[in-house]
C-alpha positions as CSV (number, residue, x, y, z in Angstrom):
1,M,39.2,-7.9,28.5
2,A,38.2,-11.4,27.6
3,E,35.0,-11.2,29.5
4,S,34.1,-7.8,28.0
5,I,34.6,-9.3,24.5
6,I,32.4,-12.3,25.3
7,I,29.6,-10.0,26.7
8,S,29.8,-7.7,23.7
9,I,29.4,-10.6,21.4
10,F,26.4,-11.8,23.2
11,V,24.9,-8.3,23.1
12,F,25.1,-7.7,19.4
13,T,24.0,-11.3,18.7
14,L,21.0,-10.7,20.8
15,Q,20.3,-7.4,19.2
16,F,20.7,-8.8,15.7
17,C,18.2,-11.6,16.6
18,G,15.5,-8.9,17.4
19,A,16.3,-7.0,14.3
20,Y,15.9,-10.1,12.2
21,L,12.4,-10.6,13.5
22,R,11.5,-6.9,12.7
23,Y,12.9,-7.5,9.2
24,L,10.8,-10.7,8.8
25,A,7.7,-8.6,9.5
26,I,8.5,-5.6,7.2
27,A,10.3,-7.4,4.4
28,P,7.3,-8.2,2.3
29,H,6.4,-4.6,2.3
30,I,9.7,-2.8,1.2
31,T,11.6,-2.3,-2.0
32,K,14.7,-4.1,-3.1
33,Q,16.7,-0.9,-2.6
34,E,15.4,-0.4,1.0
35,R,16.4,-4.0,1.7
36,R,19.8,-3.5,0.4
37,N,20.2,-0.3,2.6
38,L,19.1,-2.2,5.6
39,F,21.7,-4.9,5.2
40,R,24.4,-2.3,4.8
41,S,23.1,-0.6,8.0
42,F,23.1,-3.9,9.9
43,A,26.8,-4.5,9.1
44,C,27.6,-1.1,10.4
45,L,25.4,-1.3,13.5
46,I,27.1,-4.8,14.5
47,V,30.3,-2.8,14.8
48,I,28.8,0.1,16.6
49,S,26.9,-2.2,19.0
50,F,30.0,-4.2,19.8
51,G,31.9,-0.9,20.5
52,I,29.2,0.4,22.9
53,S,29.0,-2.8,24.8
54,M,32.8,-3.0,25.0
55,R,33.0,0.6,26.3
56,I,30.3,-0.1,28.9
57,S,32.1,-3.4,30.1
58,L,35.5,-1.9,30.3
59,T,34.4,1.3,32.0
60,H,32.5,-0.7,34.7
61,P,34.0,-4.2,34.9
62,E,32.4,-4.8,38.3
63,L,29.0,-4.3,36.7
64,I,29.3,-6.6,33.7
65,A,25.7,-8.1,34.1
66,H,24.1,-4.7,34.4
67,G,26.1,-3.4,31.5
68,Y,24.9,-6.2,29.5
69,K,21.3,-5.3,30.4
70,Y,21.8,-1.6,29.7
71,S,23.7,-2.3,26.4
72,L,20.7,-4.4,25.2
73,L,18.4,-1.5,25.9
74,L,20.6,1.1,24.4
75,G,21.3,-1.0,21.3
76,A,17.6,-1.5,20.7
77,F,17.1,2.2,20.2
78,L,20.0,2.2,17.7
79,W,18.4,-0.6,15.6
80,M,15.1,1.0,15.9
81,G,16.4,4.2,14.5
82,V,18.0,2.4,11.5
83,F,14.7,0.9,10.4
84,F,13.0,4.3,10.6
85,I,15.8,6.0,8.7
86,V,16.1,3.5,6.0
87,I,12.4,2.8,5.5
88,R,10.9,6.3,5.6
89,R,7.3,5.2,5.3
90,R,4.9,2.8,6.9
91,N,5.7,4.4,10.3
92,V,2.5,3.0,11.8
93,E,3.3,-0.4,10.9
94,Q,6.9,-0.1,12.0
95,V,5.8,1.0,15.5
96,F,3.5,-1.9,15.7
97,I,6.2,-4.3,14.6
98,L,8.7,-2.8,17.1
99,G,6.2,-3.3,19.9
100,M,5.5,-6.9,19.0
101,V,9.1,-7.9,18.7
102,S,9.8,-6.2,22.0
103,C,7.0,-8.1,23.7
104,W,8.4,-11.3,22.3
105,T,12.0,-10.6,23.3
106,F,11.0,-9.4,26.7
107,L,9.0,-12.6,27.1
108,L,12.0,-14.7,26.1
109,H,14.4,-12.9,28.5
110,T,11.8,-13.3,31.4
111,V,11.6,-17.2,30.7
112,S,15.3,-17.4,30.3
113,S,15.8,-15.9,33.8
114,M,13.3,-18.3,35.3
115,I,14.9,-21.3,33.7
116,C,18.4,-20.2,35.0
117,S,16.9,-19.7,38.5
118,V,15.6,-23.2,38.5
119,C,18.4,-25.0,36.7
120,I,21.5,-23.2,37.8
121,P,22.6,-23.1,41.4
122,G,23.6,-19.7,42.5
123,F,21.7,-17.8,39.8
124,E,18.9,-16.9,42.2
125,G,20.1,-14.3,44.7
126,E,23.0,-13.4,42.3
127,V,25.5,-15.6,44.2
128,L,27.4,-16.2,41.0
129,P,29.9,-13.7,39.5
130,S,28.3,-10.9,37.4
131,F,29.9,-12.2,34.2
132,T,28.5,-15.8,34.8
133,L,25.0,-14.5,35.4
134,A,24.9,-12.6,32.1
135,V,26.5,-15.5,30.2
136,F,23.9,-18.0,31.4
137,E,21.0,-15.8,30.8
138,A,22.1,-14.9,27.3
139,S,22.9,-18.5,26.4
140,V,19.5,-19.8,27.5
141,Y,17.9,-16.9,25.6
142,L,19.7,-17.8,22.5
143,L,18.7,-21.5,22.9
144,L,15.0,-20.6,23.3
145,Y,15.2,-18.3,20.3
146,L,16.7,-20.9,18.1
147,L,14.3,-23.7,19.2
148,L,11.3,-21.5,18.7
149,L,12.7,-19.9,15.3
150,P,10.2,-21.9,13.1
151,V,7.4,-20.5,15.1
152,E,8.9,-17.0,15.1
153,R,9.6,-17.0,11.4
154,H,5.9,-17.9,10.7
155,F,4.4,-15.5,13.1
156,F,6.4,-12.4,12.2
157,R,6.3,-13.0,8.5
158,T,2.5,-13.0,8.7
159,L,2.4,-10.2,11.4
160,L,1.1,-7.6,9.0
161,S,-1.6,-9.7,7.5
162,V,-3.5,-8.6,4.4
163,G,-6.5,-7.3,6.6
164,L,-4.2,-5.6,9.1
165,L,-2.5,-3.2,6.6
166,P,-5.6,-1.4,5.6
167,F,-6.7,-1.3,9.2
168,F,-3.6,0.7,10.1
169,R,-3.8,2.8,7.0
170,E,-7.5,3.6,6.7
171,T,-8.7,3.8,10.3
172,S,-8.4,6.9,12.6
173,F,-7.1,4.9,15.5
174,G,-4.4,3.0,13.7
175,W,-1.7,4.7,15.8
176,G,-3.5,3.9,18.9
177,I,-3.4,0.2,18.0
178,A,0.3,0.5,16.8
179,I,1.6,1.9,20.1
180,L,-0.4,-0.4,22.4
181,P,2.3,-3.1,22.7
182,I,4.8,-0.5,23.6
183,L,2.5,1.0,26.1
184,I,2.1,-2.4,27.8
185,L,5.9,-2.8,28.1
186,L,6.6,0.6,29.6
187,L,5.7,-0.4,33.3
188,P,7.8,-3.6,33.3
189,L,10.7,-1.9,31.6
190,A,10.7,0.8,34.2
191,L,10.8,-1.8,36.9
192,I,13.9,-3.5,35.6
193,L,16.0,-0.3,35.2
194,D,17.7,-0.7,38.5
195,M,20.9,-2.3,39.7
196,T,19.3,-5.8,40.2
197,F,19.9,-8.4,37.6
198,V,17.8,-11.3,39.0
199,H,14.3,-9.9,40.2
200,P,11.9,-11.6,42.6
201,W,9.8,-14.5,41.2
202,Q,6.6,-12.7,41.7
203,E,7.8,-9.7,39.5
204,R,9.0,-12.2,36.8
205,I,5.8,-13.9,36.6
206,C,3.9,-10.7,36.2
207,R,6.3,-9.7,33.5
208,M,5.7,-13.0,31.7
209,F,2.0,-12.6,31.7
210,L,1.9,-9.1,30.3
211,P,3.2,-9.9,26.8
212,L,1.1,-13.0,26.8
213,I,-2.0,-11.0,27.4
214,F,-1.2,-8.8,24.6
215,F,-0.8,-11.6,22.1
216,F,-4.3,-12.6,23.0
217,L,-5.3,-9.0,22.3
218,Y,-3.6,-9.2,19.0
219,R,-6.0,-12.0,18.0
220,S,-8.9,-9.6,18.8
221,I,-7.2,-7.0,16.7
222,L,-7.1,-9.4,13.7
223,H,-10.7,-10.2,14.1
224,A,-11.5,-6.3,14.3
225,A,-9.3,-5.9,11.2
226,A,-11.2,-8.6,9.3
227,R,-14.5,-7.0,10.1
228,H,-13.2,-3.6,9.1
229,Q,-11.9,-5.1,5.8
230,R,-15.3,-6.6,5.1
231,D,-17.0,-3.2,5.8
232,V,-14.4,-1.5,3.3
233,Q,-15.2,-4.1,0.6
234,L,-18.9,-3.7,1.1
235,A,-18.5,0.1,0.9
236,R,-16.2,-0.3,-2.1
237,H,-18.7,-2.6,-3.9
238,K,-21.6,-0.2,-3.1
239,R,-19.5,2.7,-4.7
240,L,-18.6,0.6,-7.7
241,L,-22.2,-0.3,-8.2
242,Q,-23.2,3.3,-8.0
243,H,-20.6,4.4,-10.5
244,E,-21.6,1.6,-12.9
245,T,-25.2,2.7,-12.5
246,E,-24.2,6.3,-13.4
247,F,-22.1,5.0,-16.2
248,L,-25.0,2.9,-17.7
249,R,-27.3,5.9,-17.2
250,N,-25.0,8.1,-19.2
251,Y,-24.5,5.4,-21.8
252,T,-28.4,5.1,-22.2
253,R,-28.8,8.9,-22.4
254,L,-26.2,9.0,-25.3
255,M,-28.0,6.2,-27.1
256,Q,-31.4,7.9,-26.6
257,E,-29.8,11.2,-27.9
258,G,-28.5,9.4,-30.9
259,Q,-31.8,7.7,-31.6
260,E,-33.7,11.0,-31.3
261,G,-31.3,12.8,-33.6
262,L,-31.7,10.0,-36.2
263,R,-35.5,10.3,-35.9
264,I,-35.3,13.9,-36.6
265,L,-32.9,13.6,-39.5
266,R,-35.1,10.7,-40.9
267,H,-38.2,13.0,-40.6
268,D,-36.5,15.9,-42.3
269,M,-34.8,13.8,-44.9
270,R,-37.4,14.4,-47.6
271,H,-37.2,18.2,-47.2
272,Q,-33.4,18.1,-47.1
273,Y,-33.4,16.2,-50.4
274,R,-35.7,18.7,-52.0
275,L,-33.5,21.6,-50.7
276,V,-30.4,20.0,-52.2
277,Y,-32.2,19.4,-55.5
278,T,-33.4,23.0,-55.7
279,L,-29.8,24.3,-55.0
280,M,-28.3,22.0,-57.6
281,A,-31.1,23.0,-60.2
282,N,-30.3,26.7,-59.6
283,G,-26.5,26.0,-60.1
284,E,-25.6,26.8,-56.4
285,T,-23.3,23.8,-56.2
286,E,-21.2,25.4,-53.4
287,Q,-24.2,26.1,-51.1
288,A,-25.5,22.6,-51.8
289,M,-22.1,21.0,-50.7
290,Q,-21.9,23.1,-47.6
291,Y,-25.5,22.1,-46.7
292,I,-24.5,18.4,-47.2
293,E,-21.5,18.8,-45.0
294,R,-23.6,20.2,-42.2
295,Q,-26.0,17.3,-42.5
296,E,-23.1,14.9,-42.3
297,A,-21.8,16.5,-39.1
298,A,-25.3,16.3,-37.6
299,L,-25.4,12.6,-38.6
300,D,-21.9,11.9,-37.0
301,A,-23.2,13.4,-33.7
302,T,-25.6,10.7,-33.5
303,V,-23.1,7.9,-33.6
304,I,-21.1,6.2,-30.8
305,R,-17.8,6.2,-32.6
306,P,-15.9,2.9,-32.9
307,Y,-12.8,3.7,-30.7
308,S,-12.4,0.0,-29.8
309,T,-13.7,-3.4,-30.8
310,L,-14.7,-4.0,-27.1
311,P,-18.2,-2.7,-26.6
312,L,-17.8,-1.6,-23.0
313,I,-14.5,0.1,-23.7
314,N,-16.1,1.8,-26.7
315,A,-19.0,3.0,-24.6
316,V,-16.6,4.5,-21.9
317,L,-14.6,6.3,-24.5
318,S,-17.8,7.7,-26.2
319,I,-19.2,9.0,-22.9
320,Y,-15.9,10.7,-21.8
321,T,-15.3,12.0,-25.4
322,H,-18.7,13.6,-25.3
323,Q,-18.2,15.0,-21.7
324,S,-14.7,16.3,-22.6
325,E,-16.0,18.2,-25.6
326,A,-18.8,19.7,-23.5
327,A,-16.3,20.9,-21.0
328,G,-13.9,22.3,-23.6
329,I,-11.1,19.7,-22.9
330,R,-9.1,18.4,-25.7
331,F,-9.3,14.6,-25.5
332,S,-7.1,12.5,-27.7
333,Q,-6.8,8.7,-27.6
334,K,-5.0,5.9,-29.3
335,V,-6.6,2.4,-28.4
336,N,-5.2,-0.9,-29.7
337,L,-6.9,-3.6,-27.8
338,P,-8.1,-7.0,-29.2
339,A,-11.7,-8.3,-29.3
340,A,-10.8,-10.9,-26.7
341,L,-9.1,-10.1,-23.4
342,A,-8.0,-12.4,-20.6
343,T,-8.6,-9.4,-18.3
344,D,-12.2,-8.9,-17.4
345,E,-13.6,-6.4,-19.8
346,G,-16.2,-5.0,-17.3
347,E,-13.4,-4.5,-14.7
348,L,-11.2,-2.8,-17.3
349,A,-14.1,-0.6,-18.4
350,S,-14.8,0.4,-14.7
351,L,-11.2,1.2,-14.1
352,L,-10.9,3.2,-17.3
353,S,-14.0,5.1,-16.5
354,N,-12.8,6.0,-13.0
355,L,-9.4,7.2,-14.3
356,L,-10.9,9.3,-17.1
357,E,-13.4,10.8,-14.6
358,N,-10.5,11.6,-12.3
359,A,-8.5,13.2,-15.3
360,L,-11.7,15.0,-16.4
361,H,-12.3,16.6,-12.9
362,A,-8.7,17.5,-12.6
363,A,-8.3,19.1,-16.1
364,S,-11.6,21.0,-15.7
365,T,-10.0,23.0,-12.9
366,E,-7.3,24.4,-15.2
367,E,-7.7,27.8,-16.6
368,E,-5.4,27.6,-19.6
369,E,-4.4,24.4,-21.1
370,R,-7.0,21.7,-20.7
371,A,-6.0,18.3,-22.2
372,I,-6.4,14.6,-21.7
373,T,-4.4,11.9,-23.5
374,L,-5.3,8.2,-23.5
375,F,-3.0,5.3,-24.7
376,A,-3.9,1.7,-24.5
377,Q,-1.8,-1.0,-26.1
378,H,-1.9,-4.7,-26.1
379,K,0.9,-6.9,-27.5
380,G,1.2,-10.6,-26.9
381,T,0.3,-11.0,-23.2
382,Q,1.4,-7.5,-22.2
383,C,-1.1,-4.7,-21.5
384,V,-0.2,-1.0,-21.2
385,L,-2.7,1.8,-20.2
386,E,-1.5,5.4,-19.9
387,I,-3.5,8.4,-19.1
388,T,-2.2,12.0,-18.9
389,N,-4.0,15.2,-18.1
390,T,-3.1,18.8,-17.3
391,Y,-3.1,19.7,-13.6
392,T,-0.7,22.4,-12.3
393,R,-1.6,22.2,-8.6
394,P,0.5,20.2,-6.3
395,L,-0.8,16.6,-6.2
396,R,-0.6,14.8,-2.8
397,F,0.6,11.1,-2.9
398,A,-0.2,8.2,-0.6
399,P,2.5,6.0,0.8
400,D,1.9,3.4,-2.0
401,G,2.7,6.0,-4.7
402,L,-0.8,6.5,-5.8
403,P,-2.6,9.9,-5.5
404,A,-4.0,10.5,-2.0
405,S,-7.8,10.4,-1.9
406,S,-9.4,13.9,-1.6
407,P,-12.9,13.6,-2.9
408,E,-14.0,16.9,-1.3
409,K,-11.7,18.6,-3.9
410,G,-13.2,16.9,-6.9
411,G,-9.7,15.9,-8.2
412,H,-7.8,12.6,-8.1
413,G,-9.8,11.1,-5.1
414,I,-12.5,9.3,-7.1
415,G,-12.1,5.7,-8.0
416,L,-8.9,5.0,-6.3
417,L,-10.4,2.1,-4.4
418,S,-11.3,0.4,-7.6
419,L,-7.8,1.2,-8.9
420,R,-6.2,-0.5,-6.0
421,A,-8.4,-3.5,-6.2
422,F,-7.5,-3.9,-9.9
423,I,-3.8,-3.4,-9.2
424,E,-3.9,-6.2,-6.4
425,K,-6.0,-8.6,-8.5
426,Y,-4.0,-8.4,-11.8
427,H,-0.6,-7.7,-10.1
428,V,-0.3,-4.4,-12.0
429,T,2.8,-2.3,-11.9
430,A,1.6,1.2,-11.4
431,L,3.4,4.6,-11.8
432,C,1.9,7.9,-11.1
433,E,3.8,11.2,-11.4
434,Q,3.4,14.9,-11.9
435,V,6.0,16.7,-14.0
436,D,5.6,20.3,-15.2
437,G,1.8,20.5,-14.8
438,I,1.2,17.1,-16.3
439,V,-0.2,14.1,-14.2
440,R,0.8,10.8,-15.7
441,F,-0.8,7.5,-14.9
442,L,0.9,4.3,-16.3
443,L,-0.3,0.8,-15.7
444,Y,1.4,-2.4,-16.9
445,W,0.2,-6.0,-16.4
446,Q,0.3,-9.4,-18.0
447,D,-3.1,-10.3,-19.7
448,K,-3.0,-13.9,-18.9
449,R,-5.9,-16.3,-18.3
450,L,-4.0,-17.8,-15.4
451,A,-4.1,-14.6,-13.5
452,A,-7.8,-14.3,-14.0
453,K,-8.4,-17.9,-12.8
454,V,-6.3,-17.4,-9.7
455,C,-8.2,-14.4,-8.6
456,R,-11.6,-16.1,-9.0
457,T,-10.6,-18.9,-6.6
């Protein structure tokens, strides 16, 4: 009984060590609620893992060392299942993390076995009792794990680097890269699933080099991810430039139309005065007032309305007000932004233009109610931007909570790259939801000079 308890303690301790490394890798990318759920699940799994190991040890006391080996493998599946159940997203990244942690723990077990064979008489050839073999191997493994813990913490905390996440998310072969470390381990794992606890030296040396080879491949994956990220950035900048060019073209066209309207009104002004004078002289006051009102409406159509004191924001609102009216979409806005912002006005104007274009495309597909509402508020250092539009068709969401890109449908797929770039740069809290045929975008961020300076460095 005592031997079974000791082996069971070693088993769940080693399993918890592997789960801790997986947690280090995924922790920066999960919510607080998911983190709390993981901790609760860990507490339950420790009890379950201990029970399974005790069951195996008590059922086959003559095979304690082999029960130790199979308990580790079986428990690994349980801990893996908890991560996938609690964190029901980022499956590609989780598979990659599982493979990388498995490679590392497999390497440590192999090295531990080699150290025991060299330093402990009777370990090679399994001369020692089965219980003693398992205790020595587990003890050396834990010692190596603790000695290398600073390296492990640094490596696994940065495993999913900034460049690697979009590489998994945006490339068609992300799954292929994610399962590569697991595929590398399949052959050596199959070789150790026998009744031998201490395998020949040649086999252990080969097992040691397989994970090492993959860690070198990991460096190549990082370089490939960095190149992919640069390509994505170039494509994003190209698209933003194209969008800004189109924006300037529309703004110039509005200015030209306004100037042309003013020129026509100025040319006709003498005749209009004469017509009003004639109507007034004939006592037709009502007709004269109606004529003046029509001329005022014509004059208003030539003006870029002052929606905001920021010239670029005002230009964006003028363009999309004009386009909404042309498409028969009711567009209401309430903008309260100061003349000076810490947030870059050009980036904010580009973001607003992209979001309004998305809303315009989506609302234009509706057959009944067509409406867009814009609310922008600045108070102290807090900025809030909210855009709602009618859209009754189901909206697909990406894992980060934003709408999934679908530019072929002309809906909410345009400009999401610039939205994600703005969110990342200004640490924006973003909310997107669809309720009762209304799509709502809400962005909140701190409008501070410090944030802008950090992003420029």
